[in-house]
Residue, then its C-alpha position, 0 to 999 in steps of 0.5 A: x682755516x684749519x680745513x684748508x691747512x689739511x686739504x692742502x696737506x692731502x694734496x701734497x701727498x697724493x702729487x708725490x704718489x701721481x710723480x712716482x706713476x708718472x716716473x714709472x710710465x716714462x720709463x716704461x715708454x722709454x725702455x719698450x720704444x727706444x732701448x728694448x728696439x735698439x737691442x733687438x737691432x743688435x742681436x739682428x746684427x750678430x746673429x747676421x754677422x755669423x751667419x755670412x758664408x762664401x758667396x754673399x755679397x756684402x757691403x762693408x760700413x766703409x761703403x765697399x761692395x763685394x762678394x766673400x771669398x773666403x772666411x778665415x775665424x773672425x776676417x773674411x777676403x772681399x772679392x771686388x771688382x776686376x779680381x781685388x781682393x781686401x781683407x776684413x774683419x767680420x764686424x766691418x760687415x754693414x748689409x747684405x746686399x746678395x738678394x738685390x745683387x741677384x736682382x741685377x744680375 
């Protein structure tokens, strides 16, 4: 009977150790599959926005497609069809479409 109590006490100590190992493993999985890729994507998006230049064909987060006509600090003027020009903040850029537009023209 005493040995059964001692065996139960020993398994309780090892289960808490394995719990911490599992929690550490879960944290690593979350970091490598969720947090790190999102940080990389945000870094790439910021780099892309900083490298926008006149003549690039872009799409805004609102869905407006056009060519960058002018750059002024943190804003740019987007030239849309038929000479329409709209001013946007750089943060409104969603993606570059220059390569897609070059294929269509």
